[in-house]
MIDREN-568353 format. One record per residue (C-alpha): residue number from 0; x, y, z. Coordinates in steps of 0.5 Angstrom, whole numbers, plus 2048, in hexadecimal, padded with zeros to 3 digits. Each point is the difference from the previous one (the first is absolute). Layout:
! residues N
{NUM, {X, Y, Z}}
...
! end
This chain:
! residues 240
{0, {74B, 7BD, 81F}}
{1, {804, 7FB, 7FC}}
{2, {808, 803, 7FF}}
{3, {803, 802, 7FA}}
{4, {805, 7FC, 7FD}}
{5, {805, 804, 7FE}}
{6, {805, 7FB, 7FF}}
{7, {7FB, 7FE, 7FA}}
{8, {7FF, 807, 7FD}}
{9, {807, 802, 800}}
{10, {801, 7F8, 7FC}}
{11, {7FB, 802, 7FB}}
{12, {803, 808, 800}}
{13, {806, 7FE, 7FE}}
{14, {7FE, 7FB, 7FA}}
{15, {7FC, 805, 7FE}}
{16, {805, 805, 800}}
{17, {806, 7FA, 7FC}}
{18, {7F9, 800, 7FA}}
{19, {800, 807, 800}}
{20, {808, 801, 7FF}}
{21, {801, 7FA, 7FB}}
{22, {7FA, 803, 7FB}}
{23, {803, 806, 802}}
{24, {807, 7FE, 7FE}}
{25, {7FE, 7FB, 7FA}}
{26, {7FC, 805, 7FD}}
{27, {806, 805, 800}}
{28, {805, 7FB, 7FE}}
{29, {7FB, 7FE, 7FA}}
{30, {800, 807, 7FE}}
{31, {808, 802, 800}}
{32, {803, 801, 7FA}}
{33, {807, 7FC, 7FD}}
{34, {804, 805, 802}}
{35, {807, 7FC, 7FE}}
{36, {802, 7FB, 7FC}}
{37, {806, 7FC, 803}}
{38, {805, 7FB, 7FB}}
{39, {804, 7FB, 803}}
{40, {805, 7FB, 7FB}}
{41, {800, 7F9, 804}}
{42, {808, 800, 7FD}}
{43, {804, 805, 7FD}}
{44, {804, 7FB, 7FC}}
{45, {7FD, 801, 7FA}}
{46, {7FD, 807, 7FF}}
{47, {7FC, 7FF, 7F9}}
{48, {7FB, 804, 803}}
{49, {800, 807, 803}}
{50, {7FA, 803, 806}}
{51, {7FE, 805, 7FB}}
{52, {7FF, 7FA, 7FB}}
{53, {7FB, 7FD, 805}}
{54, {7FD, 806, 802}}
{55, {7FF, 802, 7F8}}
{56, {7FD, 7F7, 800}}
{57, {7FB, 803, 807}}
{58, {7FE, 807, 7FD}}
{59, {7FE, 7FC, 7FA}}
{60, {7FB, 7FC, 804}}
{61, {7FF, 805, 805}}
{62, {7FF, 806, 7FE}}
{63, {802, 807, 805}}
{64, {801, 7FC, 806}}
{65, {7FF, 806, 804}}
{66, {7F9, 800, 7FE}}
{67, {7FE, 7F9, 802}}
{68, {7FD, 7FE, 806}}
{69, {804, 7FA, 803}}
{70, {7F9, 7FC, 800}}
{71, {7FF, 802, 7F9}}
{72, {807, 7FC, 7FD}}
{73, {800, 7F9, 7FE}}
{74, {806, 7FD, 802}}
{75, {800, 7FA, 7FC}}
{76, {800, 802, 7FA}}
{77, {806, 805, 801}}
{78, {803, 7F9, 802}}
{79, {7FE, 7FD, 7FA}}
{80, {803, 806, 7FC}}
{81, {806, 800, 803}}
{82, {800, 7F8, 7FF}}
{83, {7FF, 800, 7F8}}
{84, {806, 805, 7FF}}
{85, {806, 7FB, 7FD}}
{86, {805, 802, 805}}
{87, {7FC, 7FF, 807}}
{88, {800, 7F9, 803}}
{89, {7FC, 803, 806}}
{90, {7FC, 805, 803}}
{91, {7FC, 802, 806}}
{92, {7FC, 807, 801}}
{93, {7FD, 801, 806}}
{94, {7FD, 806, 804}}
{95, {802, 803, 806}}
{96, {7FB, 804, 805}}
{97, {804, 806, 7FF}}
{98, {7FF, 800, 7F9}}
{99, {805, 7FC, 7FE}}
{100, {801, 7FD, 7FA}}
{101, {805, 7FA, 801}}
{102, {803, 7FC, 7FA}}
{103, {805, 7FB, 800}}
{104, {803, 7FD, 7FA}}
{105, {804, 7FA, 7FE}}
{106, {804, 801, 7F9}}
{107, {800, 7FA, 7FB}}
{108, {808, 7FD, 800}}
{109, {803, 7FE, 7F9}}
{110, {804, 7FA, 7FF}}
{111, {802, 801, 7F9}}
{112, {800, 805, 7FB}}
{113, {7FD, 7FE, 7F9}}
{114, {803, 803, 7F9}}
{115, {7FC, 7FF, 7FA}}
{116, {800, 802, 7F8}}
{117, {7FB, 805, 802}}
{118, {800, 801, 808}}
{119, {803, 800, 806}}
{120, {7FD, 7FF, 807}}
{121, {801, 7FC, 807}}
{122, {7FD, 7FA, 802}}
{123, {7FE, 7FE, 808}}
{124, {800, 7F9, 804}}
{125, {7F9, 7FF, 7FD}}
{126, {802, 801, 7F8}}
{127, {7FC, 807, 801}}
{128, {802, 804, 7FC}}
{129, {803, 808, 802}}
{130, {801, 806, 7FC}}
{131, {807, 803, 800}}
{132, {800, 806, 805}}
{133, {804, 807, 7FF}}
{134, {802, 800, 808}}
{135, {803, 7FA, 801}}
{136, {804, 7FA, 7FC}}
{137, {800, 7F9, 803}}
{138, {807, 7FD, 800}}
{139, {7FD, 7F8, 7FD}}
{140, {802, 7FC, 7FB}}
{141, {7FF, 802, 7F8}}
{142, {7FC, 7FB, 7FC}}
{143, {800, 801, 7F9}}
{144, {7FA, 7FE, 7FC}}
{145, {7F9, 7FE, 802}}
{146, {7FF, 7FB, 806}}
{147, {7F9, 7FE, 7FE}}
{148, {7FA, 7FF, 805}}
{149, {800, 7F8, 7FF}}
{150, {807, 7FF, 802}}
{151, {801, 805, 804}}
{152, {7FF, 7FD, 808}}
{153, {806, 7FB, 800}}
{154, {805, 807, 7FE}}
{155, {7FD, 804, 804}}
{156, {802, 7FC, 806}}
{157, {807, 800, 7FD}}
{158, {800, 808, 800}}
{159, {7FC, 7FF, 807}}
{160, {806, 7FD, 803}}
{161, {805, 804, 7FD}}
{162, {7FD, 806, 803}}
{163, {7FF, 7FD, 807}}
{164, {808, 7FF, 801}}
{165, {805, 806, 801}}
{166, {805, 7FD, 7FD}}
{167, {7FB, 7FD, 7F9}}
{168, {7FD, 807, 7FF}}
{169, {806, 804, 800}}
{170, {804, 7FB, 7FB}}
{171, {7FB, 7FE, 7FC}}
{172, {7FF, 806, 7FA}}
{173, {7FC, 7FD, 7FA}}
{174, {7FE, 7F9, 7FD}}
{175, {7FE, 7FD, 7FA}}
{176, {7FA, 7FA, 7FF}}
{177, {802, 7FC, 7FA}}
{178, {7FB, 7FC, 7FB}}
{179, {802, 7FA, 804}}
{180, {7FE, 803, 806}}
{181, {806, 801, 803}}
{182, {802, 806, 804}}
{183, {807, 803, 800}}
{184, {802, 806, 805}}
{185, {805, 805, 800}}
{186, {804, 804, 806}}
{187, {803, 806, 802}}
{188, {806, 7FE, 801}}
{189, {804, 7FB, 7FA}}
{190, {7FE, 800, 7F9}}
{191, {7FE, 7F8, 801}}
{192, {7F9, 7FD, 7FF}}
{193, {7FC, 7FD, 804}}
{194, {7FD, 7F9, 7FD}}
{195, {7FA, 7FF, 805}}
{196, {7FD, 7FC, 7FC}}
{197, {7F8, 7FE, 801}}
{198, {7FC, 803, 806}}
{199, {801, 7FA, 804}}
{200, {804, 7FF, 807}}
{201, {800, 807, 800}}
{202, {803, 800, 807}}
{203, {805, 7FB, 800}}
{204, {803, 804, 7F9}}
{205, {801, 806, 803}}
{206, {802, 7FD, 807}}
{207, {806, 7FD, 7FC}}
{208, {801, 807, 7FB}}
{209, {801, 804, 807}}
{210, {805, 7FA, 803}}
{211, {804, 801, 7F8}}
{212, {800, 806, 801}}
{213, {803, 802, 806}}
{214, {805, 7FB, 800}}
{215, {801, 802, 7F8}}
{216, {801, 807, 802}}
{217, {806, 7FF, 804}}
{218, {803, 7FD, 7FA}}
{219, {803, 804, 7FA}}
{220, {7FD, 7FA, 7FB}}
{221, {7FA, 803, 800}}
{222, {801, 806, 7FC}}
{223, {802, 7FA, 7FB}}
{224, {7F8, 7FD, 7FF}}
{225, {7FB, 800, 7FB}}
{226, {7FB, 7FC, 802}}
{227, {7FE, 7FE, 808}}
{228, {7FB, 7F9, 7FF}}
{229, {7FB, 800, 806}}
{230, {7FC, 7FA, 7FB}}
{231, {803, 7FA, 804}}
{232, {7FD, 802, 808}}
{233, {806, 7FB, 803}}
{234, {806, 804, 7FD}}
{235, {801, 807, 7FC}}
{236, {804, 7FF, 7FA}}
{237, {804, 807, 7FD}}
{238, {802, 800, 7F9}}
{239, {806, 804, 7FE}}
! end
């Protein structure tokens, strides 16, 4: 009489049980409805958007989340809808097994505010336009007049470098692009103009200005200067 291999039978029963439990949990998970939307901003530096604004964008593309099954949610569509918003740099949307819809939002960072005759808006480091926000006002240089897309790249490099430096970001408050293409900057602390010149040798010129300022601030004569010329990369020329 052939002996029954109980070890093999137990192994088969365990496999069938695992398959059954997996199918059962998958079935329950597929019919589970979204019961909560959790929105997190990756940085609190620039709060142009609020949680409610992001939630409204989701509702426009999702509808009533409490009535939607998890497997019916198109995560790519939601991400694309958020990423097309002019204030959002990047958005990630994912769901969890407990029915949570998680949204991670990285907002764009403006480096310049442009004020023209008919409009006012921000530009980020890529040259993307951002409308002004009622929730937050960024401390960036104010550029009077238009900045054409054709000539935008070189000038954006200048304002990106200003934004990256804590001292320059606080000190430089305004800019004007002359017909010649030269840039004239204004500062927060004194009345002098900064003749930057063309947006070339940017880091060297900005380094020269920082060195000049930290040295000149110790001298009362700084209040008498009318212009600080940075066009000559080997020296800073001051005019009274």
